[in-house]
Short mmCIF file of the C-alpha atoms (twelve columns), coordinates in Angstrom:
data_MODEL
# 
_entry.id   MODEL 
# 
loop_
_atom_site.group_PDB 
_atom_site.id 
_atom_site.type_symbol 
_atom_site.label_atom_id 
_atom_site.label_alt_id 
_atom_site.label_comp_id 
_atom_site.label_asym_id 
_atom_site.label_seq_id 
_atom_site.Cartn_x 
_atom_site.Cartn_y 
_atom_site.Cartn_z 
_atom_site.pdbx_PDB_model_num 
ATOM 1   C CA . MET A 1   -4.115  -41.562 -61.005 1 
ATOM 2   C CA . LYS A 2   -3.285  -43.857 -63.850 1 
ATOM 3   C CA . PRO A 3   -4.217  -43.563 -67.528 1 
ATOM 4   C CA . ILE A 4   -7.260  -45.390 -68.873 1 
ATOM 5   C CA . GLY A 5   -6.029  -45.079 -72.441 1 
ATOM 6   C CA . ILE A 6   -3.889  -43.254 -74.979 1 
ATOM 7   C CA . ILE A 7   -4.922  -40.425 -77.303 1 
ATOM 8   C CA . ARG A 8   -3.581  -40.803 -80.854 1 
ATOM 9   C CA . THR A 9   -3.205  -37.673 -82.990 1 
ATOM 10  C CA . GLU A 10  -1.136  -36.466 -85.923 1 
ATOM 11  C CA . PHE A 11  0.787   -34.052 -83.685 1 
ATOM 12  C CA . GLN A 12  4.308   -35.238 -82.879 1 
ATOM 13  C CA . THR A 13  5.589   -31.923 -81.503 1 
ATOM 14  C CA . LYS A 14  3.935   -29.051 -79.658 1 
ATOM 15  C CA . ASP A 15  4.866   -26.660 -82.472 1 
ATOM 16  C CA . ASN A 16  2.046   -27.717 -84.802 1 
ATOM 17  C CA . ILE A 17  -0.776  -28.337 -82.316 1 
ATOM 18  C CA . PRO A 18  -3.860  -26.146 -82.778 1 
ATOM 19  C CA . ILE A 19  -4.495  -23.598 -80.013 1 
ATOM 20  C CA . GLN A 20  -8.038  -24.941 -79.516 1 
ATOM 21  C CA . GLY A 21  -9.110  -28.198 -81.162 1 
ATOM 22  C CA . ARG A 22  -12.720 -27.226 -81.853 1 
ATOM 23  C CA . LEU A 23  -11.588 -24.490 -84.188 1 
ATOM 24  C CA . PHE A 24  -9.608  -26.726 -86.557 1 
ATOM 25  C CA . LYS A 25  -11.415 -30.116 -86.593 1 
ATOM 26  C CA . HIS A 26  -8.338  -32.387 -86.638 1 
ATOM 27  C CA . LYS A 27  -9.255  -36.031 -86.188 1 
ATOM 28  C CA . GLY A 28  -7.809  -38.446 -83.659 1 
ATOM 29  C CA . LYS A 29  -8.367  -41.830 -82.087 1 
ATOM 30  C CA . ILE A 30  -8.543  -42.812 -78.466 1 
ATOM 31  C CA . GLU A 31  -7.389  -46.263 -77.487 1 
ATOM 32  C CA . VAL A 32  -9.115  -47.157 -74.239 1 
ATOM 33  C CA . PHE A 33  -7.234  -49.925 -72.465 1 
ATOM 34  C CA . PRO A 34  -9.137  -53.251 -72.624 1 
ATOM 35  C CA . GLU A 35  -9.767  -53.384 -68.875 1 
ATOM 36  C CA . TYR A 36  -11.812 -50.148 -69.184 1 
ATOM 37  C CA . GLN A 37  -13.691 -50.974 -72.422 1 
ATOM 38  C CA . GLU A 38  -16.864 -51.966 -70.572 1 
ATOM 39  C CA . GLY A 39  -17.092 -48.383 -69.315 1 
ATOM 40  C CA . LEU A 40  -17.733 -47.204 -72.902 1 
ATOM 41  C CA . LYS A 41  -21.221 -48.760 -72.871 1 
ATOM 42  C CA . ASP A 42  -23.851 -46.177 -73.937 1 
ATOM 43  C CA . LEU A 43  -21.259 -43.457 -74.684 1 
ATOM 44  C CA . ASP A 44  -22.077 -43.705 -78.414 1 
ATOM 45  C CA . GLY A 45  -25.377 -41.878 -77.816 1 
ATOM 46  C CA . PHE A 46  -23.531 -38.612 -77.148 1 
ATOM 47  C CA . SER A 47  -22.354 -36.272 -79.903 1 
ATOM 48  C CA . HIS A 48  -19.506 -34.804 -77.833 1 
ATOM 49  C CA . ILE A 49  -17.300 -36.029 -75.014 1 
ATOM 50  C CA . ILE A 50  -14.946 -34.389 -72.550 1 
ATOM 51  C CA . LEU A 51  -11.406 -35.761 -72.501 1 
ATOM 52  C CA . ILE A 52  -9.328  -35.260 -69.369 1 
ATOM 53  C CA . TYR A 53  -5.665  -35.993 -69.915 1 
ATOM 54  C CA . LYS A 54  -2.143  -35.401 -68.715 1 
ATOM 55  C CA . PHE A 55  0.174   -32.905 -70.387 1 
ATOM 56  C CA . HIS A 56  2.870   -35.600 -70.346 1 
ATOM 57  C CA . LYS A 57  5.535   -33.509 -72.111 1 
ATOM 58  C CA . SER A 58  4.974   -30.361 -70.080 1 
ATOM 59  C CA . LYS A 59  7.877   -29.546 -67.775 1 
ATOM 60  C CA . GLY A 60  7.563   -27.117 -64.899 1 
ATOM 61  C CA . TYR A 61  5.170   -24.219 -64.695 1 
ATOM 62  C CA . LYS A 62  4.882   -20.487 -64.275 1 
ATOM 63  C CA . LEU A 63  2.105   -18.787 -62.345 1 
ATOM 64  C CA . ARG A 64  2.070   -15.948 -64.901 1 
ATOM 65  C CA . VAL A 65  1.994   -16.656 -68.628 1 
ATOM 66  C CA . LYS A 66  1.469   -14.713 -71.850 1 
ATOM 67  C CA . PRO A 67  -1.489  -16.331 -73.677 1 
ATOM 68  C CA . PHE A 68  -1.714  -16.322 -77.469 1 
ATOM 69  C CA . LEU A 69  -4.548  -13.751 -77.582 1 
ATOM 70  C CA . GLU A 70  -2.869  -11.255 -75.260 1 
ATOM 71  C CA . ASN A 71  0.304   -9.184  -75.075 1 
ATOM 72  C CA . ARG A 72  0.379   -9.030  -71.271 1 
ATOM 73  C CA . GLU A 73  0.918   -11.750 -68.724 1 
ATOM 74  C CA . LYS A 74  -2.083  -13.367 -67.055 1 
ATOM 75  C CA . GLY A 75  -2.336  -15.732 -64.124 1 
ATOM 76  C CA . VAL A 76  -1.999  -19.333 -65.330 1 
ATOM 77  C CA . PHE A 77  -5.418  -20.196 -63.856 1 
ATOM 78  C CA . ALA A 78  -7.003  -17.525 -66.084 1 
ATOM 79  C CA . THR A 79  -5.610  -19.312 -69.160 1 
ATOM 80  C CA . ARG A 80  -5.577  -22.730 -70.768 1 
ATOM 81  C CA . ALA A 81  -1.773  -22.915 -70.880 1 
ATOM 82  C CA . PRO A 82  -0.344  -26.465 -70.633 1 
ATOM 83  C CA . ARG A 83  2.460   -25.637 -68.184 1 
ATOM 84  C CA . ARG A 84  0.498   -25.790 -64.919 1 
ATOM 85  C CA . PRO A 85  1.182   -26.902 -61.321 1 
ATOM 86  C CA . ASN A 86  -0.849  -30.055 -62.082 1 
ATOM 87  C CA . PRO A 87  -0.403  -30.729 -65.821 1 
ATOM 88  C CA . ILE A 88  -4.007  -31.712 -66.550 1 
ATOM 89  C CA . GLY A 89  -5.738  -30.912 -69.839 1 
ATOM 90  C CA . LEU A 90  -9.397  -30.876 -70.792 1 
ATOM 91  C CA . THR A 91  -10.826 -30.826 -74.322 1 
ATOM 92  C CA . ILE A 92  -14.361 -31.285 -75.621 1 
ATOM 93  C CA . VAL A 93  -14.310 -33.305 -78.844 1 
ATOM 94  C CA . LYS A 94  -16.934 -34.490 -81.313 1 
ATOM 95  C CA . LEU A 95  -17.493 -38.242 -81.048 1 
ATOM 96  C CA . ILE A 96  -17.472 -39.814 -84.518 1 
ATOM 97  C CA . LYS A 97  -17.767 -43.522 -83.678 1 
ATOM 98  C CA . ILE A 98  -16.771 -46.229 -81.242 1 
ATOM 99  C CA . THR A 99  -15.472 -49.607 -82.407 1 
ATOM 100 C CA . ASP A 100 -14.615 -51.967 -79.564 1 
ATOM 101 C CA . ASN A 101 -12.114 -49.994 -77.446 1 
ATOM 102 C CA . ILE A 102 -11.299 -47.361 -80.105 1 
ATOM 103 C CA . ILE A 103 -13.081 -43.993 -80.133 1 
ATOM 104 C CA . GLU A 104 -12.774 -41.830 -83.250 1 
ATOM 105 C CA . VAL A 105 -13.075 -38.115 -82.504 1 
ATOM 106 C CA . GLU A 106 -12.772 -34.689 -84.122 1 
ATOM 107 C CA . GLY A 107 -11.312 -31.557 -82.580 1 
ATOM 108 C CA . VAL A 108 -8.116  -32.866 -80.986 1 
ATOM 109 C CA . ASP A 109 -5.499  -30.443 -79.683 1 
ATOM 110 C CA . MET A 110 -3.066  -32.717 -77.887 1 
ATOM 111 C CA . LEU A 111 0.169   -34.538 -78.678 1 
ATOM 112 C CA . ASP A 112 0.190   -38.078 -80.030 1 
ATOM 113 C CA . LYS A 113 0.391   -40.681 -77.244 1 
ATOM 114 C CA . THR A 114 -1.134  -38.354 -74.641 1 
ATOM 115 C CA . PRO A 115 -2.222  -40.334 -71.548 1 
ATOM 116 C CA . LEU A 116 -6.011  -40.250 -71.134 1 
ATOM 117 C CA . LEU A 117 -7.177  -39.950 -67.514 1 
ATOM 118 C CA . ASP A 118 -10.965 -39.874 -67.959 1 
ATOM 119 C CA . ILE A 119 -13.883 -39.474 -70.374 1 
ATOM 120 C CA . LYS A 120 -17.151 -37.750 -69.554 1 
ATOM 121 C CA . PRO A 121 -20.197 -37.105 -71.744 1 
ATOM 122 C CA . TYR A 122 -20.739 -33.478 -72.705 1 
ATOM 123 C CA . VAL A 123 -24.234 -32.350 -71.678 1 
ATOM 124 C CA . PRO A 124 -25.006 -28.712 -72.570 1 
ATOM 125 C CA . GLN A 125 -27.997 -28.606 -70.209 1 
ATOM 126 C CA . PHE A 126 -25.599 -29.074 -67.274 1 
ATOM 127 C CA . ASP A 127 -23.514 -26.028 -68.214 1 
ATOM 128 C CA . HIS A 128 -24.228 -22.463 -67.188 1 
ATOM 129 C CA . GLU A 129 -25.977 -19.954 -69.432 1 
ATOM 130 C CA . ASP A 130 -25.018 -16.629 -67.842 1 
ATOM 131 C CA . ILE A 131 -21.273 -16.657 -68.340 1 
ATOM 132 C CA . LYS A 132 -18.503 -14.085 -68.445 1 
ATOM 133 C CA . ILE A 133 -15.218 -14.746 -70.192 1 
ATOM 134 C CA . GLY A 134 -13.000 -12.283 -68.355 1 
ATOM 135 C CA . TRP A 135 -10.058 -10.818 -70.253 1 
ATOM 136 C CA . LEU A 136 -11.102 -12.751 -73.388 1 
ATOM 137 C CA . LYS A 137 -14.365 -10.803 -73.921 1 
ATOM 138 C CA . ASP A 138 -12.929 -8.469  -76.580 1 
ATOM 139 C CA . LYS A 139 -10.583 -10.995 -78.195 1 
ATOM 140 C CA . PHE A 140 -12.948 -12.822 -80.525 1 
ATOM 141 C CA . VAL A 141 -13.140 -11.183 -83.929 1 
ATOM 142 C CA . SER A 142 -13.387 -12.533 -87.440 1 
ATOM 143 C CA . ASP A 143 -10.069 -14.247 -88.040 1 
ATOM 144 C CA . SER A 144 -9.077  -16.841 -90.639 1 
ATOM 145 C CA . ARG A 145 -7.301  -18.878 -87.928 1 
ATOM 146 C CA . PHE A 146 -10.654 -19.637 -86.308 1 
ATOM 147 C CA . GLY A 147 -12.808 -21.058 -88.868 1 
# 
């Protein structure tokens, strides 16, 4: 795999990145490399897009991690932790506008200069309705960090 672009954000270090981008509405820009610009045709009709990217600063991994909403370790595949066997990230962002090969978005939660691997339109009708959220089911309460 090779990147199709670069994600630009205000986050220079992992210390100040939001846990989940949707909750904090930070803006960013995606620079799609010119050879892939034609693939952006008709994307502007979608309100949200899925970004698939590489955790390029992530080193190594652990199969058990302690997520931010939990005091006990969980299996890495039951979390969204960045240190994974294959360091691939996925974030759904709000599409603000597209100008040439630049996409302005809201809801970023990745480092500046993150390599973008793919873009897909977000289509809620394709997602499942009857879902369970495992160990997270009792974790969502009113909290000033989330809203």
